[in-house]
N, C-alpha and C positions, 0 to 999 in steps of 0.2 A: 804757600804759593800754589795756585791752580792754573795749569796750562791747558789750552785747547789745541786742537790739531794744527790750526794755522800758526800758532806760536811755536809749536814743536817743529814745524816745517821751516820756519824762519831760523830757529836755532840750528837745524841741520844745515841750512844754506850758509849761515855764518861760519859754522865749523868747517864746511867744505872749502870756503874761501881761505880760512886760516890754514887748512891742510895744503892747498895748492900754493899759497904764498910761502909756506914753509918749504915746499919742494923747490920753488923758484930760488929762494934765498939759502937753501941748504941748512935750515934750522930745524933740528930734530924735535925740540920741545913743541913747536907748532905742528909738526907732523903727528906727534903723539896725541895732542888735543884733537886733531882732525880725524883720528881713528874712530871717533864716536859718530861721525857724520853718516857714513853709509848705513849702519844699523838703524839710525833714526829714519832715513829715507826708506829703508826696508819696512819699517813699522808703518809709515805713512802709506806706502804701497799696499801693505796688508789691509789697512783700514779701508782704503778705496776699493780693494778687491772684494772684501766682504760685502760691501754695498752693491757691487757690480755683479756679484756671482750669478744672479738669476737673469742678468741681461747679457747682451752680446758683448764679447770682449774685443771684437774686431776694431771698433773705433780707437780704443786705447792702444792696441797693438800697432795699428797703422800710424798713430801719432808718435808713439815711441820710436818706431823705425824711421819715420820721416825726419824727426828732429835729431835722432841719433846719427843719421847719415850727414846731416848738416853740421853737426858738432864734431864729426870725425876728423876733418882736416885740421881745425885748430887744436884738437886733442893730440893729433900726430905731431904737429909743430911744437907743442908745449912739452910733451913727454918723450919725443924722438923714438917712439916704438909703434908697432902696428896693433897693439892691444885695442880692442873695441871698447868704446866708452860705456858709462853706466846706463845710459838710455837704452842702448842695445842689450845690455845685461837684463834690464827690467822687461824688455820686449821678449826675450827668450824665457824669462820667468813667467810672463803672462801666457805665452804660448804653452809652456809646460803645464801650468795650472789649468788651462782650458782643456788640455788633453787628459789630464788626470781626472778632472771633473766629469768628463764624458765617458771615460773608459771604465770597463769592469776590471781591468788589469792595472790598477792604480800604481802599484809599486814598480811595475815594468815601465810605465809611462814616466814616472818620476826619475827612474834610473836613466832612461834615455835622455831626459832633459838635462840631468846632471852631467852626463858624458858629453852631450852636445855643447853645453856651455863651456866645458873645459877644452874641447877640441877647437871650437871657434875662437878661443882666446879672448872672450869677453872679460871686462874688468871684474875681478873677484872670482871668475870661473864658477865652479860648482857652488861656492859659498853664496853667490848671488841668488841662488834658488833656495837653498836651505835656510838662509837668514830670513827672508820674508815668510817662509813656511813656518818657522818657529814663531815669528812675530804674530802670525794669524792666530796662533794658539796661546798667546800670552794673555792671561786674564788676572786682573787684580794683583799685579806684581809677580805673578808666577809662583807655582808650587815647587817643591823640592825636585820633582822629576823634570820640570821645565828647566830649572836652573842647571841641573846636571847636564841635560841635553844641550843647552846653550853653551855651557862652559866647554864641554867635550868638542862641540862643533868648532868653536873658536880656537881651541888648542890644536885640533887636527889641521885647521887652516893655517895656523902659524907654522906648524911643522912642514906642511906640504908646500907652502908658498915661500918659506924662508924669510918672511917678514916678521921679525921679532916684535916690532912695535904694535903689530896688529892685536897683540894680547890685550891691549888696553880697551879694545872694543867690548870686552866682557862687561865692562862697567856701564855701558850705554843704558840698559834697562832701568838703572837708578833714576835717570832723568824722567823716564816714563812713569815712575811712581807718582809724579806730580801732575799727571794728566787727569783732568776731571771731565768725563764725558758730558756732564751737564753744561759745560761751557762751550761745547762744540756748536758750530753754526754752519749753515750751508754756505760754501764759498761763492763769491761773486764770479762772474764770467772772467774778469781780469785776473783774479787770484788763481783760477783754474789753469789759465794759459801762461801765467807769469814765468814759472820755472822753465817751461819748454823753450821760451825765448831767451831767458837769462842764462841758461846753461851754455849754449854755444857762444853767446856774447862774452861771458866772463872768461871762457877758454881762449877766445880770440884776443881779448885784452891782455891776459897773462902771457900768451904766446908772443904778442908784440913786445911786451916788457922784457921777455927773455932775450930778444934780439939786441937790446940796448944795455943789458946788464953784463 
């Protein structure tokens, strides 16, 4: 099986829907399956970031913040908390990566980004930055050092977040072993914009379902 980026993004989206549906119906097995969703989106973000690295990140950040704001109301209605959604998480990640790229004090800028993500209460907190950072450095299935870093990061997040089922996210890179870069193609304009519109719409639909269940 050879997957391209578009197919992996589709898998991540399906897993996200399974996760949210599991939350809505209080079905832990669905939530466990859904733990693989965010790391896959982090990998997709990392691939896009590597291509965008030499270009301005402002359009990406602006788009993430705009649709993140739109998605926040249905996100609030669905989860009944003030945690900021993953589009805002990726916006903070993009801002952090931009500052790290520009600065001579990269560790300091990264630390500031991690603390900011945690203080703002974005989805996944500091993990939302370290996960894409690790995915940027994932090559050919990852070497021993990468897998150690990945495992330790996920274990620390499980401990600090108190979400025991998040440990299943460790297995996400196994899916990425089936990625074949030769099958990647330039996404169409519709494919580029689809998820930005789909994300708030699917949250609104699930929030509406919650009112009748």
